N, C-alpha and C positions, 0 to 999 in steps of 0.2 A: 114531343116531336123534335127531331134534330134537323137543323137548317144549315145549308151551305150558302154563304153570301158571296157572290162573285161581282166585283165592281172595278171600274177603271176611271171613275169620274165623281164629281160631287153629286150628292143626292139630297133633295129637300127633306128636312126633318119630318115633315108630316107624312111623306111617302113611306119612310121607315116605320113610323108609328102605325100607319095603316096596315103595313105588312104584318107586324107583330101582334096587332090587336086581335083577340079572339081566335088565335091559331094554335093555342096550346103548345107553344114552342118552349122547350126547356133548355136547349143549348144551341149555340150558334158558332160555327167555324167561319172565319173570314178568309176569303181567297182573293187578295188584291192583285190586280193586274196593272198596278201603277206604283211608282216609287214614292209619291208624296205621302209622307207619314202624317201630315195634318189631316188629310182626308180620312185615313184609317182611324185616327184619334176621334174625329167627329162621328164616324159610323159606330165605333165602339161605345162612345158616350151615349148615342141615341138608343142603342140596344140595351145598355145597362139601365137606362132611365125607365125602361119598361119592366124592370124587375127581374130580368134574365141575368143570372149570376155566372153562368158558364159561357164565357165568350173567349174563344181561342183564336190566335192569329197563326195561320199556316205560312211557313217560309216558302212562298211561291217561287222566289228567285231560284232557290236550290232545286226545287222540283222541276221547274221548267227547263233549267240548264241541263238536267239529266236527259230530258227528252230531245234536246237539240242534237245530242250525239246520236240518238236513234234515227232521227230524220236524216242526218248527214250521211249515214251509212248506206241509205237506199235512194237518195234523191237523184243521183246521176243515172242510175238504172231506170228509175221511174220516167225521167224526162226522155231518155233514149227510146224507151218502149212506146211512148206516145208518138214520137216522130215516125216510128216504124209501123204504127197501127194502120191496118188496111181498112179503107172506106171505099166501097164499090170498086175494088180492084186497084186502088191507088193508095200509096202511103201518104200519111198526113203531110210530111214535108214536101211531097210532090204536088199536093193540092195547092200549096202556097208558093209555087214557082211563079215568078213574075213573067208574064208572056213575052217571049222574045229576048229574055235576059238570062244571065247565068247565076241567078240567086233565088233561093227559096227564103221567103220572109219568115219561115218557121224559125230559122236561126236568130232572127232579130226579136223574137217574142220573149216575154219574161218567163214563159214556161220552159223554153230552151235555155235562156241565159241564167235564170235562177238567181237573180241579183238582189241580195237582201238590202242593198242601199237604195234600190229603186222601188221596192215593194215590201210591205210587211206581211204579205200573205203567208209566206212560209213560217214566219214566227207565230202568226195567228194559229196555224196548224199545230205548231208545237204547244201553244197555250191550250188548245182544245184537247190535245192528247194528255197533257198534264192534269187538266181538270177531270177528264174521264177516269184516269187512274185514281184520283182522289175520291171521286164519287163511288167508284167500285169498292174502295177500301173503307169508306167512312160510315156506311149504313145510314145514309141520309134519306129523309122522306120528302123534303122540299128543297128546291134550289132557287134562290132569288138572284136575278140577273139585272145588273145596272151597268150596261156597256154602251159606249157611244157608237161603235161601228155596227151597222145593221147586219153585215154578213157574218161577223163574229157572233153576234147575238143569235142569229138563226142557226149557226153551227152548234152552239152550246145547247140550244133547245133540242136539236137533233139528238145530241148525246143523252140529254135528260130523258127524252121520250124512249130512246132505245133501252134505257135502264129501268123503264117503267116507274119513273118518279114524276113528281109534279114540278112545274116550272112557273115562276111568277116574274113577269117583266116589270121593272121599275123605271120610270122616266128619269133621265139624268139632266143635269144643268149644263147647257152648252155655253162655253165662253170662247167665242171665236170671232175673228174679223170678217169683213165682207168676202174676202177671197175664200176663207174657210167655208162660209155659208154657201157660196156658189158651187164649190167642189162637192159639198154634201148634197145639194139639189141635183147636180149632174149624176152623182152616184145613185141617187134615188131613181133616176130615169133609166138606169140600166144601160143596155146596149145603145139606145138612142142618145143618152147622155154622154157616153164614151165617144160616139161619133161626132157629136157637137164639139166636144173637147178637142178631138183630133183636127177638126176643121179650123178651130181657133188657133191651134199650134201652127198649122200650115200658113195661115195668114200672118201670124207673128214672125215666122222665119222669113217669109217673102218680104215683109216690110223691113226686117233687119238687113236683108240683102240690098234693098234699095238705099237704105241709110248708109251702108258701107260704100257702095258704088258712088254715091253722091259725095261722100267725104274724101275717099281715097283716089277717085278719078280712074283714068284708064289703067287697065292691068298691064298693057304692053310695056310700059316703062318699068314695071316692077318684075318682069319676067327675066330670067337669066339668059345670057347669050352664049354661055359655055356650059359644059357638063357640070351639074351641081347635084347636091344631095337634098332631096325634099324631106324636111324635118317637120312633122306634124306635132304641134305642141299646144298645151293649154296656155291661155293668155288672159290677163297680164301677169304671168309668173316671171317677173323681171327683177333684176338687181336695182334697188331704188336709187342708189348712188349713181350708177351709170345712166339710168333713165333720165335723171335730172339734167344730165349733160347731153341728152338726145341720143345715147348709145344703147342699143338693144343687147342686153346680156341676160340670157335665159337662166334664171336661178335654179332650175331643176337640172340643168346640164352644163354648168359653167366649165368644169374640167374638159368635158367632151367638146364643147364649143371651141375651147382653146386648142385642143388637139387637132380638130378638123382644120383650123386656120393654119397650124404648123405644118399639116400635111398638104396644104394647098388645095383643100377641097371646099369650094364655095357652098354656102348654105342658102337654100330657098326655104323660108319659113312659111308654113301653112298653119294659121292660127285658129284655135277654137276658143271663143270668148266664154269664160266662165266667171262667176263671182269670186274674186280673190282680193284680199287685202282691202275690202270695202269699196272696190271699183265696180261701178255699174257697167252695163253694156255700152252705153254712150261714152263713158270714161275710157273704156278699152279701145273703142273706135278712134277717139281723139288721140290717144297715145300711139296707136298704130300709125295714124296719120303723121305724127311727129317723126317717128322712126323712118317712115317711107320718104318723107321730104329730105331726110339726112342721107338718103341713098341706100337704106336697108332693103334687101330683096325680101318682101313679105307679101302674103296674100291672106285674106280672111275667108273662112270657109263659106259663109252664107252668101258672099257676093257671086258665087258660081251658080246660084239657083236662077234659072231662066223662067220666063212666063210659061213656056211650053212644058218644061219639066214640072212646074208647080201644078198645072192643069192635069198632066199625066199622073202625078202623085195622087191627086184627088180621086181620079178615076180608078187608080189601082186600089186606093183605100176603100172606095165604095164596093168594088168587085170583091175585095178581100173580106169585107164585112159580111157580104151576102154568103160567100163560101163558108166562112166560119160559123155562121148561123145554121146552115144546112147540115154541116158535118158534125156539129157539136154533140148532139144526142148520141150518135154512134160512137164517137170517141169517148164520151163520158161512160157509156155502158161497157166499153171494152178495156179502157186503160186509164182514163183521166183520174179516177178515184181509187186506183189500185194502191197497194202498199208502196210506200209508207204514209200515204195521205189519208185514205179512209173515206167512206161514203158520208160520214157525218159532216165533213168539211166541204161538201158540194157547193154551198153558197160562196165560200171564199174562193174556190178554184174557178167557178163560173165567172166571177168578176175579173179574176186574173186573165182568163181566156179572152173576155171581151175587150179589156184594156190592151192586151197584147196585139189583137188583130183589128180592132175597130177604133181604138182611142189614140191617146197621145203617143204611146209606145209604137203603135202600128204605123202612124204617119211619119214619125221621126225616122224609123228604120228605112222606109221607102225614100224619104227626102235625102237621107245620107247617101243612099246608093246613087241617086241621080246627080247629086252634087259632086260626089267623087268621080263619077263618070266624066263629068264636064271638066273636072280638074285634070284628069289624065289625058283628055282630048286636047286641052289648051296648053298644058305645061309640057314642053318638050325638053330635050337635053337632060333627062333624069335617068340615072342608072339605079340608084338606091332610094328607097322611101323608108325613113326611120320614124317610128312612132312609139308612144308609151303603151305597152301591152298590159291591159287589164281585162281583156276579154269582153269588152262592151260591144253593143250592137253596131256602133259606128265603125269599129275596127273590122268587123265581118263585112260590112258594106264596102269599106275601103278595099279589102282584099278581093272581093267579088268584082268590084268595078275595075280594079287593076287587071285582073284576069281577063275581063271582057274587052278592055280597050288596049292595054299594052302589057301582055303577059311577060315580056322580057325584063321589066323592072323587078328588081329584087326588093321585097318588103322585109323589113327587120322589125319585129315587135320586141321592144325592150321592157322587160319586167323591172321597173325602176324603183319600186317601193317594197312593201312587205305584204304578205297575205296569210290570213288565218285559214284553217281548214273550213271555217264557217263562211269564207268567201266562196260560196257555192259556184259563182260564175266563173271561177278560175278552173273548175274541174268539169271534165266530161267523161262519159263512159268510153273506154278504149275503142269500142265498136264505132263510135262517132268520129274519132280522130284518124281513123284509117284512111290513107290516101286512095281515093277511088276516082274513076273517070266519069263520074255522074255529075250533072250540073246541080243536083240537089245536095251535094257534099258540103260539109262544114267548111266555110272559107277561112283559111288560116294563113299566116305569113309564111314566107319562104324560110325564115330563120326566127326562132324564138331565143332571144338573148337573156339569160337569167343572171341576176346580180349576185349569185352565191350558191353554195351547196344546197341550202334548204329549198330555195325556189326551184333549183334544178331537179332535185329528187321529187318534189311535189308535182312538178310538171310531167316528169317521167311516168308517174302513176297513171296519168290520163292517156298515155301513149302518144303524146305530141312528138312529131318528127322534127329533125334538124334542130335539136337543142344545143346551145353552146353556152359556156360560162364567160361572162365579162365582168369588168369591175363595176361596183356599185357607185355610179357617178355621183349620186346625191349624198353619199356617205364617205367619200374618199378623204374628206377633211378630218375624219375620225382617226386617220392614220397617226397623226401627231399625238392624239390622246392615248391611243393604244400603246405607244412607245414611251409615254411619260408617266412619272409617278403621280398619284392623285394629290391634288393640292389640298392642304389642310383647310378645313372649314372654320370660319370665324363667326362669332355672334350666336344668336339663338338658332335652334333647329328650325328647319323650313319644310313645310309640306307644299309641294308644287302640284297644283291641279291643272293638268294639261287637257285642253278641250279637244273635241272631235269635230270632223266635218259634218257629222250628223247632229241636227238640232235637238232631237230627243235625247241623245246621249249626253250632250253638253248641258241641257237643262236638268237631266238626272243628276249630274255632278253637283250642280248648285243645290238641288233639293237634298241630296245625300249629305253634303258638307254642312249645310245650314242646320240640318237636324242633329248631326253629330257634334258640331261645334258652333252653337249659336253665338258664342263670343270666343275671343282668343284664349288659349289655354296653355300658356307657357312656350308656345312656338308660333312662328309666323305661318300664315296661309296665303299663298300667292297663286293667282289665277293667270294662266297663259292660254289664250284662245287660239283656235285654228285660224289660219288666214281667211278662210271662207266663213267662219262662224265665231266672230269676236264675242267675248263674254259681256261686254258693257251693255249691249242691247238686251241680252237675255236676263241680266240682273234687273233691268228696268221692267221687262215683261213679267218677271216673277215677283216683283215688288220687294226685292232684297236691297236694303241700304248697305252698301259696302263699307262706307265710313263708320257707321254705327257698330257694325260687327267687327271692324278692325281688319277686314280682308284687304289684300293689296293686289293691284293689277300689274303684271309683269309685262312691260313693253319692250324689253330687250329681246335679242334673238334667243332661240331656244337653248343654244349651247351655254350662253351666259346664265340663263335661268337655272339650268341643270347644275352648274358649278357649285351653287350655294345650297342646293336642295339635299335634304336627308332622305326624303321619300317622295315618290311621284304617284299621284292618283290619276290614272289614265285609262280610258276605254279603248276605242279603235284608233290606234295611231302608231306610227313608226317610233315615236318618242319612247314607247315602252321598251324597245330594244336599245336605243341610244342611251337611255338613262342608266343602264347597267354599267356602261363604260365609265360613268362618273361616280360609281360606287353607290348609286341610289337604290334603295329598296323600292320595288315596283308594286303598287297596289292596284288590282284590277277589280272593278265592280261588276258583279253579275246581278242584274236587276230584272224585275218581272215584266217590264214593258219594253225591253230591247234585247236583242240577241247578243251574246258574248262574242265579239268579233276581233278581239285583240290578237295580234300576231304572236304574242308571247303566251297566249292561253294554251297553245299546243305543247308547252314545255313546263309541266307541273314541277314545282320545286324551285322555279326561278321567279315566282311572284306570289304575293299574298292576295288571296281571293276574299272579297267581302260582299255580303248580301244585304246588310241592313246597317243603320247608323251606329248602333252600339258596337257592332263588330269592327267598323272602321275606327271608332274611338279606341277600342282595345288594341287593335293592330298598331295604331300610331303611337300609343303609349309604350308598347314593347320596343318599337324602333327608336324612339327618343331615348330609351334606357339602354340602347346599344345592341339590340337584337338584329342579326342579319342572317339571311338564308345561305349565303356563300361569301367567300372572300372576294376582294376586288380583282385578284388575279384570275379567279375562276369565272367571274363575270366577263372579264376581258377575253378570255379564251372562248367563251360562248359566242361573243360578238364576232370574234375573228373567224369562227367556223360558220357563222351565219352569212356574212357578206364577203365578197372579194374586195379587198381594200388595198389599192396600190395606185399612188398618185401618177405614176408614169403611164398607166393605161396600156400595158402591152397586149392584153387580150383584145381590146377595142381596136388597136392599131392593126393587128393581124386580121381581124374580121373585116375592117373597112378596106384593107388592101386586097382582100381575096377576090373581089368581084369587079369593082368599077374602075374605069379609066377616066381620069379627069385631066383636061388640058391645062 
């Protein structure tokens, strides 16, 4: 008998022994959905101890990555068709119109947004499809499943049943903190658990608003008295040196902030507190208070949530939960499980639906809308509203609220970073982006400002209106590097491991490097974490002793780290593009438990792809011995074509002058 063993967690040895005993199994293929090679080693050892000599390891990372491309080709069409599905004479997006408002919360759902940073549902669909192909081709009689996620387990069982095979579920070892246990219990409760989670989020946001108002005091003193530009920004994304002096310098927009000052355009900052550089929410509020006392015109988003709007949001969530429950079966039958999803993935998509309309995602979208409505009611003297455009739910809520309260304000969505084609949330079916006079239309900014040719062409594919090219504000510092010869490297070769904002990806890097290089091997290995996900805590969680292995933590800014690097191992990060300017060879991991999201992944021939530790080791050996994919001049030309880089910001100047009048 031939067995396929699917797993993503640790399994007790006795459970594996029980599976193999008296089953007449002659060969086993391993299908890991996890990067941790130690787990695979333990599983392989347990199987071999039962006298089974034929044990093979499938390169699941490669198989899964191929199916990511297939899903991407149809995901926008799938989402658009669901929104247009008729249920009792009304389209789905019309069912979710907020009463008396100009917004359909359909656009705030994860089914419409398709954001792989907020849900792993679409990656789970890919995993199921990859597994189905393997089962089809492998002539297996039994499939053993040891998976943590209940929905993924059910979906795999659906595939096995469809192929008339037997499935055996093995319990896994859970190693999670209290927060993880609570989340697992809420997921077990289904729709009711999602609703409880949504209510908890509502209370949390309301309490945050109270904390902000208490600390910052009256908003009237912080509101502008002359025409200003409303700049919505993540916080505390600040220049540390300036902040120590009580001066607010937005590190994501330093050149643009300077240009606005030169043009005499006052800025009113609307801050969204997110975990950055180790700052907690309370840290961010205290820092905002320091800037406010120094006369900086700033507001914090949550302080605009009133008791009335909090109650209204709860009622809207309750109404929406009931609506979603009653129309779910019809939508499921007509379009929810159509290609490229498939009916086997029903459990995964049902949970995504419930979370979108009944859970934390559902309530956050509604809250954002009412908060932004209050912002536009209170904040006068605004002609332009500028924000970072990443096609999140809060951006759609902002644009809908602006349209409802003050449609004369021009909203400018600035695509400030990079985006892979696997950033599904950046892309929509052109039918959805058409400008219509319906209140259920997708709320978009008046202008989408793209930071280069790549972002412009990608956006044009979705049919977005009013696209313009502007300078890549966060990358204009690269202008000097583009025009300078590469500095000669000194000392030993260096592999820089650049972390991601995503915890799973950053943890995968540690696991991959630890397996490939348990100790230093003639070159330095330096880790540079993302501001929101430092490596130090992850090393502690994974039980990796940095000093014993000889790894180094790079605390310098990323440009200094790149100067000495020969190669950069990086998943989802703009660093993958910046590294090319420094003559670094870029290595991108494609792993079985996270989607390949690197912005460089769309440009084969400019990076080295690795899927397992031995491949990383071989690739690094080649690079140390002088192998490169392109010359430094070719890398620079690629970056020059990717971003608009000009320190004088002529495109920005033209855009800002084209609309507003500032006293």
